[in-house]
C-alpha positions as CSV (number, residue, x, y, z in Angstrom):
1,X,46.9,86.7,-32.7
2,X,49.8,87.9,-34.7
3,X,48.2,86.6,-37.9
4,X,45.0,88.6,-37.1
5,X,46.9,91.8,-36.5
6,X,48.9,91.3,-39.7
7,X,45.8,90.7,-41.8
8,X,44.1,93.8,-40.3
9,X,47.3,95.9,-41.1
10,X,47.4,94.6,-44.7
11,X,43.6,95.2,-45.0
12,X,44.0,98.8,-43.8
13,X,46.8,99.5,-46.2
14,X,44.8,98.1,-49.1
15,X,41.9,100.4,-48.2
16,X,44.2,103.4,-48.2
17,X,45.5,102.6,-51.6
18,X,42.1,101.9,-53.2
19,X,40.3,104.9,-51.6
20,X,41.8,107.5,-53.9
21,X,40.1,105.8,-56.9
22,X,36.7,106.0,-55.1
23,X,37.3,109.6,-54.4
24,X,38.2,110.6,-58.0
25,X,35.4,108.9,-59.9
26,X,32.4,111.1,-59.1
27,X,34.2,114.5,-59.3
28,X,35.6,113.6,-62.8
29,X,32.1,112.8,-64.1
30,X,30.8,116.0,-62.6
31,X,33.6,118.0,-64.1
32,X,32.9,116.5,-67.5
33,X,29.2,117.3,-67.3
34,X,30.0,120.9,-66.3
35,X,32.5,121.3,-69.2
36,X,30.3,119.7,-71.9
37,X,27.9,122.7,-72.4
38,X,30.8,125.2,-72.4
39,X,32.9,123.3,-74.9
40,X,32.3,124.0,-78.6
41,X,32.2,120.5,-80.0
42,X,30.7,119.0,-83.2
43,X,27.5,117.1,-82.6
44,X,29.2,113.8,-83.2
45,X,32.0,114.6,-80.6
46,X,29.4,115.9,-78.2
47,X,27.4,112.7,-78.4
48,X,30.6,110.6,-77.9
49,X,31.6,112.6,-74.8
50,X,28.0,112.3,-73.4
51,X,28.1,108.6,-74.0
52,X,31.4,108.2,-72.3
53,X,30.2,110.2,-69.3
54,X,27.0,108.1,-69.1
55,X,29.2,104.9,-69.3
56,X,31.4,106.2,-66.5
57,X,28.3,106.9,-64.4
58,X,27.2,103.3,-65.0
59,X,30.6,102.0,-63.9
60,X,30.4,104.2,-60.8
61,X,26.9,102.9,-60.0
62,X,28.1,99.4,-60.4
63,X,31.0,100.0,-58.0
64,X,33.6,99.6,-60.8
65,X,35.6,102.8,-59.9
66,X,38.7,101.9,-61.9
67,X,36.9,101.7,-65.2
68,X,34.7,104.7,-64.2
69,X,37.8,106.8,-63.8
70,X,39.3,105.6,-67.0
71,X,36.2,106.3,-69.0
72,X,35.7,109.7,-67.4
73,X,39.3,110.6,-68.2
74,X,38.7,109.6,-71.9
75,X,35.7,112.0,-72.0
76,X,37.7,114.8,-70.4
77,X,40.5,114.3,-72.8
78,X,38.1,114.7,-75.7
79,X,36.7,117.9,-74.1
80,X,40.1,119.4,-73.5
81,X,41.4,118.7,-77.0
82,X,38.7,121.0,-78.5
């Protein structure tokens, strides 16, 4: 019984630590898509940002939130530099 409660406790903690990654992925992609038309980028940079956001969306759809957040942040960094 102690083992079961320990495993449930550890599992609950893991969910709490992983949950913020789930919560950040979609809003970052949305933010990037909203900023893209407003940013004054060269066509090549605009295409690269769009490709990164599409890739982040594919990661999100596949359930790979860590890589989705990483890719969305790359796109946002490109948008904010310009």
